[in-house]
C-alpha positions as CSV (number, residue, x, y, z in Angstrom):
1,X,14.2,-16.5,15.7
2,X,13.4,-13.5,17.9
3,X,13.8,-10.0,16.4
4,X,13.4,-6.9,18.6
5,X,12.6,-4.0,16.3
6,X,11.4,-0.6,17.3
7,X,12.5,3.0,17.2
8,X,14.4,2.8,20.5
9,X,16.0,-0.6,19.9
10,X,18.4,-2.2,17.4
11,X,17.1,-5.3,15.6
12,X,18.8,-8.3,17.2
13,X,18.6,-12.0,16.8
14,X,18.5,-14.8,19.4
15,X,16.7,-18.0,20.3
16,X,17.2,-19.2,16.7
17,X,15.0,-22.3,16.0
18,X,15.9,-24.1,12.8
19,X,13.3,-25.4,10.4
20,X,11.7,-28.7,11.1
21,X,11.8,-31.5,8.5
22,X,8.9,-33.5,7.3
23,X,8.8,-36.5,5.0
24,X,6.8,-37.0,1.9
25,X,6.9,-39.8,-0.6
26,X,5.8,-39.6,-4.2
27,X,5.5,-41.7,-7.4
28,X,6.9,-40.7,-10.8
29,X,4.4,-39.7,-13.4
30,X,4.5,-41.8,-16.6
31,X,2.4,-39.3,-18.6
32,X,2.2,-35.6,-18.3
33,X,-0.8,-33.6,-19.4
34,X,-4.0,-31.9,-18.2
35,X,-6.2,-35.0,-18.6
36,X,-3.8,-37.2,-16.6
37,X,-3.4,-34.5,-13.9
38,X,-7.2,-34.4,-13.5
39,X,-7.4,-38.1,-13.3
40,X,-4.8,-38.1,-10.5
41,X,-6.7,-35.5,-8.5
42,X,-9.9,-37.7,-8.7
43,X,-7.8,-40.5,-7.1
44,X,-6.7,-38.2,-4.3
45,X,-3.3,-37.6,-5.7
46,X,-1.7,-34.2,-6.2
47,X,0.5,-33.5,-9.4
48,X,3.9,-32.1,-8.4
49,X,7.2,-31.0,-9.9
50,X,10.6,-31.2,-8.4
51,X,13.1,-28.6,-9.7
52,X,16.8,-28.5,-9.2
53,X,20.2,-28.6,-10.9
54,X,18.6,-27.4,-14.1
55,X,16.2,-30.4,-14.3
56,X,12.7,-31.1,-13.3
57,X,10.9,-34.3,-12.3
58,X,7.1,-34.8,-12.5
59,X,5.5,-36.9,-9.8
60,X,2.4,-37.2,-7.7
61,X,1.7,-37.7,-4.0
62,X,-1.1,-38.6,-1.7
63,X,-3.3,-35.5,-0.9
64,X,-3.6,-36.6,2.7
65,X,0.1,-36.5,3.2
66,X,0.3,-32.7,2.6
67,X,-1.4,-32.0,5.9
68,X,1.9,-31.5,7.7
69,X,3.6,-30.1,4.7
70,X,1.3,-27.2,3.6
71,X,-1.4,-26.7,6.3
72,X,1.0,-25.6,9.0
73,X,2.0,-22.1,10.4
74,X,5.7,-22.9,9.9
75,X,7.9,-23.2,6.9
76,X,9.5,-26.7,6.8
77,X,12.1,-28.6,4.9
78,X,10.5,-31.4,3.0
79,X,12.5,-34.7,2.7
80,X,11.1,-36.0,-0.6
81,X,11.5,-39.6,-1.5
82,X,11.1,-40.5,-5.2
83,X,12.0,-43.8,-6.9
84,X,14.1,-44.8,-3.9
85,X,16.1,-41.5,-3.7
86,X,15.7,-38.8,-1.1
87,X,15.8,-35.1,-1.9
88,X,16.0,-32.2,0.6
89,X,13.5,-29.6,-0.7
90,X,11.4,-26.6,0.1
91,X,8.1,-25.6,-1.4
92,X,8.3,-23.0,-4.1
93,X,4.7,-22.6,-5.3
94,X,1.3,-23.9,-4.3
95,X,-1.8,-23.8,-6.5
96,X,-5.3,-24.0,-5.1
97,X,-8.6,-24.2,-7.0
98,X,-9.9,-20.7,-7.4
99,X,-13.5,-21.6,-6.2
100,X,-13.3,-24.4,-3.7
101,X,-9.7,-23.9,-2.5
102,X,-8.7,-27.5,-3.1
103,X,-5.0,-28.3,-3.5
104,X,-4.2,-28.6,-7.1
105,X,-0.5,-28.5,-7.7
106,X,2.8,-28.1,-5.8
107,X,6.3,-27.2,-7.0
108,X,9.3,-28.2,-4.9
109,X,12.9,-26.9,-5.1
110,X,15.8,-29.2,-4.3
111,X,18.2,-27.3,-1.9
112,X,22.0,-27.4,-1.8
113,X,23.6,-26.8,1.6
114,X,26.2,-24.6,-0.1
115,X,23.9,-22.5,-2.2
116,X,21.4,-19.8,-1.1
117,X,17.7,-20.4,-1.5
118,X,14.7,-18.1,-1.3
119,X,11.8,-19.1,1.0
120,X,8.7,-17.5,2.6
121,X,8.9,-17.4,6.4
122,X,5.9,-16.7,8.6
123,X,5.9,-13.6,10.9
124,X,5.1,-14.1,14.5
125,X,4.6,-11.3,17.0
126,X,5.9,-11.6,20.6
127,X,4.5,-9.6,23.5
128,X,1.9,-6.9,23.8
129,X,2.6,-3.5,22.2
130,X,2.6,-0.4,24.4
131,X,0.3,1.2,21.8
132,X,-2.3,-1.6,22.2
133,X,-2.2,-1.1,26.0
134,X,-3.0,2.6,25.3
135,X,-6.0,1.7,23.2
136,X,-4.5,1.3,19.7
137,X,-5.0,-1.6,17.3
138,X,-2.3,-4.0,16.2
139,X,-2.1,-4.3,12.4
140,X,0.0,-7.1,10.9
141,X,0.5,-6.1,7.2
142,X,2.8,-8.9,6.1
143,X,2.2,-12.3,7.6
144,X,5.1,-13.9,5.6
145,X,8.4,-12.5,4.5
146,X,10.5,-13.6,1.5
147,X,14.0,-14.4,2.9
148,X,17.2,-15.5,1.0
149,X,20.2,-17.4,2.4
150,X,21.6,-20.8,3.2
151,X,19.1,-23.4,4.2
152,X,21.2,-24.1,7.4
153,X,20.5,-20.4,8.5
154,X,16.8,-20.5,8.0
155,X,14.6,-20.4,11.1
156,X,11.1,-21.9,11.1
157,X,9.6,-18.4,11.5
158,X,10.5,-14.8,12.2
159,X,9.5,-13.5,15.6
160,X,9.0,-9.8,16.1
161,X,9.1,-8.4,19.6
162,X,6.5,-5.6,19.6
163,X,6.5,-4.6,23.2
164,X,8.0,-1.1,22.6
165,X,5.7,-0.3,19.7
166,X,3.6,2.8,20.4
167,X,0.5,4.2,18.6
168,X,1.4,5.3,15.1
169,X,4.7,3.4,15.1
170,X,5.6,0.5,12.8
171,X,8.3,-2.1,12.3
172,X,9.5,-2.0,8.7
173,X,11.6,-4.5,6.7
174,X,14.6,-2.3,7.2
175,X,14.3,-2.7,11.0
176,X,14.7,-6.5,10.8
177,X,18.1,-8.0,10.9
178,X,18.5,-11.8,10.6
179,X,22.1,-13.1,10.9
180,X,23.2,-14.5,7.6
181,X,20.0,-13.9,5.8
182,X,18.5,-11.2,3.6
183,X,14.9,-10.1,3.7
184,X,13.9,-9.7,0.0
185,X,11.5,-6.8,0.2
186,X,12.0,-3.0,0.0
187,X,13.3,-1.7,3.4
188,X,10.5,0.9,3.7
189,X,7.6,-1.6,3.6
190,X,5.8,-1.9,6.9
191,X,5.5,-5.3,8.4
192,X,3.6,-4.6,11.6
193,X,2.3,-1.5,13.3
194,X,-0.1,0.0,15.9
195,X,-3.0,2.1,14.5
196,X,-5.0,4.6,16.4
197,X,-8.6,3.9,17.0
198,X,-11.7,6.0,17.0
199,X,-11.8,6.0,20.8
200,X,-8.2,7.1,21.1
201,X,-8.7,9.8,18.4
202,X,-11.9,11.1,20.2
203,X,-10.0,11.3,23.5
204,X,-7.2,13.2,22.0
205,X,-9.7,15.6,20.3
206,X,-11.6,16.2,23.5
207,X,-8.4,16.7,25.5
208,X,-7.1,19.5,23.2
209,X,-9.9,22.1,23.7
210,X,-9.9,21.3,27.5
211,X,-6.2,22.0,27.7
212,X,-6.6,25.2,25.7
213,X,-9.5,26.4,27.9
214,X,-7.8,25.7,31.2
215,X,-7.2,29.0,33.1
216,X,-3.7,30.1,33.5
217,X,-2.3,29.9,37.0
218,X,-2.8,33.2,38.9
219,X,0.2,35.3,39.4
220,X,1.5,35.7,42.9
221,X,0.9,39.1,44.4
222,X,4.0,41.2,45.2
223,X,4.7,41.4,48.9
224,X,3.6,44.6,50.6
225,X,6.3,47.0,51.5
226,X,7.5,46.8,55.1
227,X,6.2,49.6,57.4
228,X,8.9,52.0,58.6
């Protein structure tokens, strides 16, 4: 999904690339509790919950199999196999250990092709901003955006074309238009921008007095009257 968003341009969409799908198999949990969850983690298994249709299913999956599910720059559809049945899902929440960052728990949401779903999509910038070429610094303030819509409309990421972005300019949520989807953030929140740097500020400060001190161009002398 390519979004061109800047003051001079309308946000547009093209080159839409749908989400990739990955497979994950799990086993149903016979007991639910903190002690059993800790025991599963010691065995290299991750406690999980599948939500959908007003129900929830507790299961566990091999920690190694989360490599292509979680540790990836793209948002993906997860085809989850439980007890011989397959479920199309997206990840809703991930819990990591607060000290060692180990994966602790994952919540999945079963998706319906006809019902909107809310997912987090990563932001990817395309091109080099004019402001960066002029000495500014690119600042990505939101690396993921919460987007709502049908799963069939979801791209794997949101690409922002920043080539026309000058120093002091930003792309806000309100500048982004994705066909069939809604970005679930206030429109005035900045997503990416170009900040001025000390070198640029110093050059501007030095240039101002120089311009003020520059002598005015001399007035042209009036032509001498012609002799009679």
